[in-house]
N, C-alpha and C positions, 0 to 999 in steps of 0.2 A: 497867733500862738498855735502850735500843733498839739492837738488833743492826744490823750493816751490811745484812744481807739485808732486815730490816724497813724500814730507811730507804730502801733501793733501791726496794722495792715502793711505799712511800709517795710517793716522787718520781715514779715511773711513773704511779701513779694520778692525782696532781695534774696531770701533763702531759696525761693522757688527758682529764681533765675540762676542762682549758683548751681542748684541741682541739675537744671536743664543743661547748663554749660558743661558740667562734669559728664553727664550722659552723652552729650554730643561728642565730647573728646574721646570717650570710650568707644563710641560707634566709629569715629574716624580712625582710631587706633586699630580696631578690629578690621576695618575695611582695608587699611594699608597693609596689615599683616596678611590678609587673605589675598591681596593683590600680589604681594611678594611670593606667597605660596603658589599662586597660579602661574607666575611668569618667570621666576628665576630659573636659571639653567642648572642648578645643582641638584643632585639626588642624594639625600642624606638620610641615613638610618641612625637613630639614636639607640645604641645598644646598651644593655645593662641599666636601663632607667635613666640614661643621660638625657640632657635637654637638646632637642633639635631646634636650632635657632633660625636656620634658613633652609630652603629647599623645596622644590616642587613636590618631591616625594618624601618629605621629612617624616620621620616617625619617632616614637619614643615616649615613654612616660615621664612625667615631671611632677614631683611632690610640691614644687613651689607654684604659687598662684600670682597672677598679676591682673590688672584691670581688664585686659583684653580677654583673659581666659573666662571671666565672668560674663562676658557679653555674648548673647546668643548669636549664632551665625546668621548671615543674611538669608532670608527665606528664598527658596527657589520658586520655579513656576508652579502654579496651583495644579496644573495637570501633569502628573508624573508619567514618564514614558512607560509603556508596557514592559513587564518583566518576561523576557523570552525563555527564562530558565526556571520559572516558578513551579511548573509541574514536576520537573525532576527534583528540584530542591525540596518539595513537599515530601517526597519519598524517603528522604534521609533526615527529615526534621527531627531534632532531638539528639542526633549523633554529635558527640563532642570530641575535640582533639585531646590527645594525651598530654599531660604535663611532664615534660622531661628536660633535664639539663645535664650537661657534662662539664667537668672542670677544665678539660683541655681538648684541643683539636685531636681527632682520631689519627692514628698512624696511617700514613699514605700506603695503601696496599693495592691500589688499582694498577692495572697494566697500562702504562702510558702509550703503548703501541697498539692497544686494542680499540675497537669502535664501541662507544657507549651511547645508549639512547635512554632518555627519560620520558615516560608517558605519564601525563597528568590526566587522570580520569576525573572530570569535573561535572558539575550539575548542568553545564552548558555544552558538554561534548568533550571528546578526548583531544588533548593537545600533545602530540608527539614532538620531542625535542632531540635533535642530534647534538651530543655533547662533545666538547673539545678537550679530551683527556690529555692530549699531548701538549697543549698550550696552557691549560689551566688545571693541572693535576690536583692541586690542593682543593680547589673548588669542586671539581667533579668527584673527588674522593669523599668530600664532606657530604655532598648530596647523595652519593651512593650509601654512605653510612646512615644518614638521617632517614632516607626512604626505607631502608631495611628495618629500621626501628619503628616505622609507622608515624614518624614525627609530623609529616605533612598531612596525614589522613584526617579528613573532616575539618580542615582549616579553611577559612574564607579568604578570598582575595579582597583586601580591605580598601584598596585605592585605585581609582581610574582617573587619569588626567587627560583632558581633551582640549587643552589650550597650550600652545607653544611646544610642549612635549606630549607625546601620545603613548602612554604606557599603562599597563595593568600591573599592579604590585601585589605580590603574594608572599607566602612563606612565614607568616607570623601566627602561631597558634592562639595568641591573645586576640588577634583581629583588630588591634589598635595601632599597630606600627611600632610598638615598644617591645615586642617579643624577640627572644634570641635563644640559641641552644646552650648558652653559658660559656661558649668559647668563640674566638675570632679566627679568621683565616687571612692569609696574606693576599694583597692585590696581585693579580696576574694578568698577563696578556694585554696590557694597556696599549701596546703598539700593534695590535692586530690590524692587518691591512684592510679589513672591512671598515674600520673607523676612519674614513677619509673626510677631511674638512670638519672635524669635530661633529660628525653626524653618526648617530647610531641608527643603522638602516632598519627598516621594517623586518621583523622576524628575529631580531637580536634578543637574546636572553642574557641579562647581566645582573651583577650583584649590586644591591644597595649597600651603602656604608656611611661612616661618620665623617668622611673627608670634607674639610672646609677649604676651598681654594683660596679664600682671602687670608686665612691665618696659616695655611699650609699644615694644618693639624688634622689628625684622624686617619692617617694611612693604615693599611692592613687591619681594618676594623669590620670587615664583612662578617656576617653571621649566618642566618638562614633566609633572610628576606631577599627577594629577587624581583626583577621586573621584566615584563615581556613587551617589546616594542611592536605596536600594531601599525605604526605609520612613521616614516623617517622623522627623527627627532634630533634637533640641534643640542648636543651635550658635549662637554669637555671629556676627553678620554681618561676619566678617573675611576671608572666603574668596570670591574672585570667582566668582559664578554666571554661567556663560557658555553654558549649553545645557540642553536638556530632552530626556530619553529618550522615544522613542515608545512606544506601547502594546505593540507587538511586542517592543521592546527590554526593557521592564519584565518581560515573561514570562521572558526569558533571565536577567535579574537575580534574579528570584524562584527560578528553578531553581538558580542558583549559591548563593544564600543558604540554601536548604533543605538543601544538603549540609553546611552548617556550616563551622567553621574549626578549624584546628589550634591547639594550645597556643602561647603566645608563645615565640619563639626568643630568642636572646641580644640581638637588635636590637630586641626588643619587637614584632616582626611576627607577626600571627596569620594565616597563609596560608590561603586558602580550600581546603577539602578537594577541591573541583572543580578540575581542571587548566585554569585560565583563561589562555589565551594569545591575544594579538591577532595573528592571522595577517597582517592588513593593515588599515591605517587610510586612509580616503579622504575628502577634503573636496571637495565640489562646490558650485557656486553656480547660482542661477537668477534 
């Protein structure tokens, strides 16, 4: 006959095994999620607080919680790569981005025949970008508008991917991947001749968006978040290419990429080890 004490121990052991099984399932779920985040070829921006379900560059806030969201990310290497931008970042410590939103896209007022350049003055160095106003007028017009308002000033680049696709993602004042200017802009220039073989070549600057290739949902959902390609990346032509980084700017991107990225956080963001903040964004024309 089984004694009460033996029965109590048996129940306690069964409870412990159930807890361990649940924890392992949660860890496996988180690992699968992070693998998808690291390897899928979609670039998804969840604007307006929507949920980003897939995407190597997914972003967005989510009020709903699941088991994987409660699971801490897999720890990275114990020795973190040196931050090549720490000294400059320290000079602007405490500077915060402005909180601004608008109800609709600004009227397109740029001259499509003019040459536009955007300069990102960052804590890691200046990144000049030649903009394609003739091919992506809505996008360039939006950046011209936001830059003049100081929307990008003191914002951090919140994501660096260094597996399968190689990009630095910026443009979110929240720094979480969930920020947007309150309006969306249409997709443009998706047939740009530079996008050969579903490859975004190094130096490309393109928009993040909500498009999901599986469901064919989320077109024309770009906001303010964008990504800079520092190495040729296999991506479907679903993300508006609207600029090209200069040679000097590519040197800055390479410096940032060499410092590596942190493990995924609960939002799936892999932050750059380098402290990359846009001190000021300026758009000029000639």
